[in-house]
N, C-alpha and C positions, 0 to 999 in steps of 0.2 A: 509382415506390416507390423509396427509397434502398436502395443496396445497400451489403455488404460486401465487399471486395474485396481476393484475395492476403493472406491470413491465416496462412500458412504459418510455422511458427516453426520452428528449424534444432534439429536433436539438439546436444546438448551435446557438447564433445569429449573424447568420455571414452576415445580413444586414448593418450590424455597422461596417464591417472589414473597408472597407477601412477608413470611420472618425477616427477610432480608431489609425490605421497604420499613416496616415496624422498627429493625433495628436502627435504621438511617434516622427515622422519622424522632425516636427518642433520644437522637444527642442533641447537647445543650446548646439549640440553636433554634431559630425559628422555623418551623415545620417548609421545605425548600429554597431555604435561604442561600445555599450555596451550590444554589441551580444546577447545570451540568455536571456538575462535578458528582452530584449525589447521582443523576442517572449512570455516569461511566462506571459508580461502584456498585451498582444494582447489576449492570453488566456483567461486568468483571464476577460477582457472587455466581449471576447464571450460568455463567461460561464454567465456573470451574464445580460449582453445587457445593458452594461450602459459605458461610456464614463468617470465616476469617480466613477469605483469600490471600496469597502470596503471590508476590514477583520475583521467580526463582530465574539466575542467569540471564539475564536480557540480552537477545544479541541483535544487530543490527544489518543485514546485508544490504549492500550496495552490489545491483548487480548491472554489469556493461556489456554492451556489444554496438557495435558499428552499422551502418544502413545505408546501401548505394542507392537508396531514393534521393539520398543526396546529390547524385550528379544531374538533378532536375534544377539544383536553385533554390530547394526547400528550405534550406540554412545559411545564413551569412560567416558560420563558422568553419574554419579547416576540419577535417575527420580526425584528423592528428591529435587533436586535444583530448580525444579521447582517452587513448592510451597512457599520455602523459598524466592525465588528471587521475589515472588510476594508478600510477606510480606516486603520485604526490599521497593520495589515501591511504594506501599502504603506508607511506611514511608518516601517518599520522596527522598529512596537510588538511587544506578546503575547511569547507564549512562542516562537512561530516566526518572528519577526522577530527575538528575541535568538538565540535557538541558532544557528539559520541563518548570522547573522554571527560567530559566536561558534566554529562547526565548519568555517565554510568552504562553506559552501554558497549559490549565486544565488537567492534567492528572486524566485517567481514567484507573484504571483495570476492565478487564472484566475474569470473570472466565466461559469458556465457556465449560470445562473438566478436571478441576486439581481433581487428584488423594488425595485429602485433603478438608477435613471442616473447612472451613474460618467461623470467627467470622463476624459479621455485622461491616462495617467499609462505612461510608461516599465517598472515593474514589472506594468503590470496588463494582462491578455491577453482580449480580448472573446470569448468564445466562447458568450455568450448564445443559446441556443435559445427561451427564452421566459423571463415571470417568475414563474420556481415552477412546480412538479408542481400536477398538480390534487388536490385533497382525494382520497385512491385507497380511501376508504369509499363513496365514491359513485359512480366512475368512475374507469379507468384512470390513473395518473399522468403517463403519457405516449401518444400515438400511436406506433406502430411507427416511423413516421418520423419523430419526434421524437426517440425514443429512438436511431434508425439514425444520426440526424445530429449526436447527443450525443458516443456510441460514436468518428464519425468525426471530429470535433472534437479528440477527445483523441488522435487517432493523427495528426492533421497537427501540432497544435501538437510531440508528439514526434517528427516528422519532420524539422521542422524543427529541433531542438535538438540531432538526434544530424547533422543536417548541418552543422551550426557546431562540431562535437567532444566533447558530451558522450557521457559513457560511462556514468553512474551517476545515478539520477534517485530523487529520494524523493517520496514521495504526501503530502500532506495534505488537509484538508476543512475547510470554515467552513459551515455552514448549521442552523441552530435547527430541530429534531425530525428531524434526518436520522437517530438512534437509530432510528427507525420505520421505513423503510425498509431500512435493514440489517438488522433484527431480522425484517422478513419475508420479506426474501430470504434469509436465514440458512434458517428453515424451509421456505420453498419448493425452497430447492437441496439440503437435506441431509436432511427429513423428521422434525427436531427440532420435537419441540412447542412452540406458542407461547409455554408456560410457561416452558421452557426456554430462549428465545429471546430473550425479554424482560427488559432492565434497568431502573434508575432514569432512564439519562441523565443530564440536566443537574440531575437532585436532586428526581426524583418520589418522592413520599411512598409510603408500601404502597398505599394506597387509590386513587392514580395510577398504581402501576405496573399494578394491577388492570384501573384501565381501561385502558389501554394494550392490554394482553393481550386485552381484548376487542373492541376495536376493530380490532386487525389479525386476531383470528383471525375476526370479522363479514367482512373484507376479503375474506380469502382462500376464505372461504366461498361471499363473492360472486362473486368471480371466477373463480375455481378455479386450478390447477395446470395450467400447459401442459406439452408434451414440449419444446417450443421456448424454449432462455435465454431470446433476447433478448426473446421476449414477455414471459415472466415480468418480466424488467426495466424492460418498459413500465409491467407493472400496478403494479408494486408500489415501483419504486425511486425513485431521485433522479438529476437532472440532474446534478451534481455525480458521483453514483457512477457513472454510464453514463459520462462524460466520461473519470474516471480506469481505467476498465475498458478502452476505448478506447485509453488511453494507456500501460497494461500491457501491451496486446496488441500493439502496435506496438513498445515497448521490447524485449519479448522476440523478434520478429521482427528487428529490429536486433542483437540478442546486446548488449544493456543489462544493468546492473544493475538491478533494480527494490527501493525499499525501502519497505516496507510501513510503516503507521504506526498504529491500533490498528483500534478496530471496524468503523469505516465505511468506510476505506481497504481494511480486507483483507475486506470484503464487497464491494468493485468488486473484488477479486484473485477469487471465490468466483465471480461473475459472469463474469470472463474467464475463469475455469477451467472452467465451464461450458460455455462457447462453444469455448474449446481447452484441453484441460488440460495443455498444456505447458510453458504461461506460468508455472505454480509452478516450473519450474526454473531459472527467472533472477530468483526471488523472494528477499528476505530480512525475514523478520517480524523487525521493530523491537524487538518487547517485549510485554509482558504486560499488556494493559487489565485495568482492574479492573470494565469491563460484564462480566457473566456470559458472555452470549454467545459472547466474542470464544475464550475458550478452545478452545469448541466448532468456530467456525470453524477454527483453527490448526488441531486436531487432525484435522478431516475431511481437510484437505489435506496431511496428515503433514509440519507445520513445525518448526520449533523458536524460541522466540522467544530473541533476543540477550538484551536486558535485562527484568529485573522490578521497576520503581521505584514501582510502585504509580499508574503513569500513568492519568488517564483524563480528558486535555485537549483530543486531537485537535490540531489545525491541521497538522499534522506534526509536532510536537515530539520523538515516541519517535523518531521515522526521524531526524532530526537527532543527537540524543545515538546514537543507535547507527551514524552513520555513523563516529562515532569509532573505536569497535571494529572496523568494515568499513576503515578506514585503518590502522589496527596491525595487522590481518590481512594486507593486500599486503603492510606492513613486514617482518614473518614471513617471509615464503616470499623478498623480496626482498634484505633488508637483514641479518637474522640470520644470525651467523657459524657455520659449521659446525662439525664437529669438527677438519676437516681445515686451515679458515681459523684455527681457534684454537691449532692446535697440541697439543689434548689427544686421549695415545695411552695405548693400553694399553701397558706396557713387554715383557708378554709377548706380546702377539700382535696384534691387529689396531685399528683407532680403537674407541676404548671407546662403545659404545651403553648411556647407563644406562635401565635399565627400571624402574619402580617395582613 
């Protein structure tokens, strides 16, 4: 039996909270006027335990797998798109190839379970457990050992990246049909109804959404809901979701910044949260996806999306774009002039602290 070992996640450095907040409030601006960027700066300072945090060797992991639940008609797209898009990403294409390059993230594609034999590539990480999850309407998507192997693969990948000096990592995904496991996990982990958890994914019609909801409802009724979060992930999840969940847990253990993408990667955070709730302290919710279940996920974990641009592409695109805001938030803390540095004073009294 494969085991998960040493999953202790440290607490944030709350002893520095007042000092970091004071530094933010002393910047030459009205207090709170940079809104969420100030909250992001504070969180990063607490994660790193520093008044001058830094972002080192930012990495984007786009993790891919196939899903045999597609046999039930839950996706309008052919599953061959998964491996074709992976090759596209490796060549720097797709939304994630573009945005990773544009915003300075080092992109790696992780094969967690694609039904294809890739040739070696410098940007490809082979973490294949099997060629796609099983049709979980008929049987569990993974065995417990397969699920644990995927989680440990994610941990191993992140551990190596951290050892190479990375301290901020975005997660993306690729896998035709993967909104189905994400929807099932949302319902299983939060108690939300399937009807509120399911959306059109990559373009289902209203009738298609109804069919998808019935398939997922029947699957949950067939297998039941366990008290063990890993067993639920094995029954209804995806290999890319389990791999990302493991990567997120290891990132938090290593006190790295985690940037989620949309519906699928947030379902991985939901699974990681069920295993160790403290993982969310290290997570930044990049954007509000248009898939209806995503807001329920974010709300359940008390998150706040950085952006709302109408994205529903996946791949890690929202995480890559949001990284630009995270960079700006660190610059705010480290580089923005204070009232003292700008020599702005109240002639009658002390430093001006403009308030709205």
